[in-house]
C-alpha positions in Angstrom: 0.5 -0.2 0.0 1.5 3.2 -1.3 1.9 6.0 2.0 3.6 9.0 1.9 5.0 9.9 5.7 4.7 13.6 6.2 5.2 15.3 10.0 3.1 13.8 11.8 1.2 11.1 9.7 0.9 8.5 7.2 -1.2 9.6 4.1 -2.4 6.6 2.4 -2.7 7.5 -1.4 -3.3 6.3 -5.0 -1.9 6.3 -7.9 -3.5 5.3 -12.0 -2.5 6.3 -15.3 0.8 7.7 -17.0 2.5 9.8 -14.8 3.6 12.0 -17.8 0.0 12.7 -18.2 -1.7 15.9 -17.2 -2.3 15.2 -13.5 -5.8 15.5 -11.5 -5.7 15.3 -7.7 -9.2 14.2 -6.3 -10.0 14.7 -3.0 -12.6 13.6 -0.6 -15.8 14.6 0.8 -15.9 14.6 4.4 -18.2 11.9 4.5 -16.4 9.3 2.3 -12.7 8.3 1.7 -10.6 8.2 -1.5 -13.0 5.1 -2.9 -15.7 7.1 -3.6 -13.9 8.0 -6.9 -13.8 4.3 -7.7 -16.3 4.6 -10.5 -14.4 7.6 -12.0 -11.0 6.3 -12.0 -10.7 4.3 -14.7 -12.1 6.0 -17.4 -10.2 9.0 -15.8 -7.0 7.6 -15.9 -6.9 7.2 -20.0 -5.9 10.4 -20.4 -5.3 11.4 -17.3 -2.4 11.0 -14.2 -5.1 10.3 -11.5 -3.8 10.7 -7.7 -6.0 10.2 -5.0 -5.5 10.1 -0.9 -7.3 9.8 2.6 -7.2 13.1 4.3 -5.6 12.9 7.8 -9.2 11.5 9.9 -10.3 9.1 7.0 -9.7 5.9 5.5 -6.5 4.5 5.9 -4.5 7.3 6.4 -2.7 7.8 10.1 -1.9 10.8 12.2 -1.4 11.7 15.3 -2.8 14.9 17.2 -0.6 17.4 16.0 -1.5 20.8 14.1 -1.3 20.2 10.1 -2.4 21.9 7.1 -4.4 19.9 4.4 -3.2 22.0 1.8 0.8 21.4 2.7 -0.1 17.2 2.8 -1.6 18.2 -0.4 1.2 19.6 -1.8 3.3 17.4 -0.5 1.9 14.8 -2.0 2.2 16.5 -5.7 5.9 17.1 -4.7 6.5 13.4 -3.7 5.2 12.1 -7.0 6.6 14.8 -8.7 3.7 16.7 -10.1 4.1 20.1 -10.8 0.6 21.4 -11.3 -2.7 19.2 -11.1 -6.3 20.0 -12.1 -7.7 19.6 -8.4 -11.4 18.0 -8.3 -12.8 18.0 -4.6 -16.3 16.9 -3.5 -17.8 18.8 -0.6 -14.7 19.0 2.4 -12.5 17.8 0.2 -13.3 20.9 -2.5 -12.9 23.2 0.0 -9.4 21.9 0.6 -9.0 22.4 -2.9 -10.3 26.3 -3.3 -7.8 27.1 -0.4 -4.8 25.4 -2.1 -5.5 27.1 -5.3 -5.7 30.5 -3.4 -2.1 29.6 -1.3 -0.5 28.0 -4.1 -2.0 29.3 -7.5 1.1 28.2 -9.5 -0.1 24.4 -8.4 -3.4 24.7 -9.8 -3.8 24.0 -13.5 -7.2 23.9 -13.3 -10.6 23.2 -10.3 -13.6 20.7 -10.2 -15.8 21.8 -6.6 -18.4 19.6 -5.9 -20.8 20.5 -3.5 -18.1 23.3 -2.2 -17.6 26.7 -0.8 -15.0 29.0 0.1 -13.4 28.9 3.4 -15.0 32.0 5.6 -18.3 31.6 4.3 -20.9 32.8 6.6 -23.0 30.7 8.1 -26.4 30.0 6.6 -29.8 30.6 7.8 -31.2 26.7 7.3 -34.5 25.3 6.7 -36.8 23.7 9.7 -35.9 19.9 8.2 -32.1 20.8 8.0 -32.1 22.3 11.7 -33.4 19.2 12.9 -31.5 17.1 11.3 -28.0 18.8 12.1 -29.5 18.8 16.0 -29.8 15.0 15.7 -26.1 14.9 14.6 -25.1 17.0 17.7 -27.1 14.8 19.9 -24.8 11.6 18.4 -21.2 13.8 18.8 -22.2 14.4 22.3 -23.0 11.3 23.1 -20.3 9.7 21.1 -22.3 7.6 19.6 -19.6 7.4 16.2 -21.8 4.7 14.2 -24.8 6.6 14.6 -23.3 9.9 13.8 -21.8 8.2 10.5 -25.4 6.9 9.3 -27.0 10.4 10.2 -24.4 12.2 8.5 -25.0 10.0 5.4 -28.7 11.1 6.2 -28.1 14.9 5.8 -25.9 14.8 2.9 -26.1 12.0 0.8 -30.3 11.3 1.1 -30.7 15.2 1.3 -32.6 17.3 3.7 -35.6 17.4 0.6 -35.5 13.1 0.1 -36.2 10.1 2.4 -34.1 7.2 2.6 -37.1 5.5 0.7 -36.7 7.9 -2.3 -33.5 6.7 -2.9 -31.8 3.9 -4.8 -30.7 1.0 -2.2 -27.6 0.5 -3.8 -26.1 4.2 -3.6 -27.7 4.3 -0.1 -25.4 1.0 1.2 -22.6 2.6 -0.6 -22.9 5.8 1.1 -22.9 4.2 4.6 -19.9 2.0 4.0 -18.2 4.6 2.8 -18.8 7.0 5.9 -18.6 4.1 8.6 -15.3 3.1 7.2 -14.3 6.5 9.0 -15.7 5.7 12.4 -12.3 4.1 13.3 -10.8 7.7 13.6 -13.8 9.4 15.4 -11.7 9.8 18.9 -8.5 11.3 16.7 -8.3 15.1 17.3 -5.4 16.5 15.1 -5.3 20.0 14.5 -6.5 21.5 11.0 -5.0 24.8 10.7 -7.1 27.4 8.7 -5.8 29.0 5.6 -5.5 33.0 6.7 -7.4 35.2 5.9 -10.0 32.5 4.3 -10.7 32.0 0.8 -14.1 34.0 0.8 -12.5 37.7 -0.2 -9.8 35.8 -2.6 -11.5 33.2 -4.7 -11.8 36.1 -7.5 -7.6 35.0 -7.7 -8.4 31.6 -9.0 -7.6 32.4 -12.8 -8.2 28.9 -14.2 -10.8 27.2 -15.5 -13.3 26.1 -12.6 -16.1 23.4 -12.9 -19.0 24.8 -10.4 -21.1 21.9 -9.6 -23.9 20.9 -7.1 -27.1 18.6 -6.5 -30.1 19.9 -6.8 -31.5 19.0 -3.5 -28.3 19.5 -1.8 -28.5 21.3 1.6 -29.2 25.5 1.3 -25.4 26.0 2.4 -24.3 24.4 -0.7 -26.7 25.7 -3.1 -25.3 29.2 -1.7 -21.2 28.6 -2.3 -22.4 27.1 -5.9 -24.2 30.6 -6.5 -21.2 32.6 -5.1 -18.8 30.7 -6.6 -19.8 30.7 -10.1 -20.6 34.2 -9.8 -16.5 35.3 -8.3 -14.6 32.8 -10.3 -13.5 34.6 -13.2 -13.4 31.6 -15.5 -16.4 29.3 -14.0 -19.0 27.3 -15.8 -21.5 25.6 -13.5 -23.5 22.4 -13.3 -26.8 21.2 -11.7 -26.8 17.4 -11.2 -30.4 16.2 -10.9 -31.8 13.7 -8.9 -29.4 14.2 -6.0 -28.3 15.8 -2.8 -24.5 16.3 -1.9 -22.7 13.6 -3.8 -23.2 13.4 -7.1 -20.0 11.8 -8.4 -21.5 8.7 -6.2 -25.0 8.9 -6.9 -25.3 9.2 -10.8 -21.0 8.3 -11.6 -21.3 8.2 -15.2 -23.8 11.7 -15.6 -20.6 13.0 -13.4 -18.1 11.1 -15.6 -19.4 12.8 -18.5 -19.5 16.1 -17.5 -16.3 16.0 -15.9 -14.4 14.5 -18.9 -15.9 17.0 -21.3 -15.2 19.6 -19.2 -11.6 18.4 -19.5 -11.5 17.9 -22.6 -12.8 22.0 -23.4 -10.6 23.3 -21.2 -7.1 21.4 -22.5 -6.6 20.0 -18.9 
């Protein structure tokens, strides 16, 4: 299993494709691991060098309870693999890391894809009653240290979405979403301290002057829908795509549709 030792952690990563091809760095959601990209990797690797890793607190990466930067971890992995520039593709929390990295180290970024993601520093949004109720359940499970229950409730909020019921969702997708998040339960008591980007990306995203694909699921939470509109307006080279009949994980729920949109966008922008 390929690993990269960085200060205080051992990052698990995988690569596929020709290292001389244009590089893609895939950064997973906060309710998943690098396995969320499995449906797309083979197709992407036919013309790209595909890199993905488990961030600290997720999947097969191990960490000590130390201060760290997700941006520095990502850059260290690119350096280790000899990649000068990559197109960053991030879902949810992974997209926020990608946006932060694009702001902090623009010379390392050829393009940006965000899936249900917002910039760091985005103000809190007023939620719907249903969203508030779902977040309250998450808080209760966290306080009670009921980690498997918390993982399942996170899937209900994010993957099912606040406007659907579990019965409305393809059972195979729901099982996969649960599996992806339950793999992270073993990290529940870890406490590495992520160092935020200062100042945050909110007022700096207009400096990201590379091709950007901003996407969201139409059934996502209120904040994600607001992030989508904000990034579309503020990024100089942004184009957008709203995926129908999905919430926070469109690339997992509708993998072929997401793959088609992504590959077309990469080709159009010569990435």
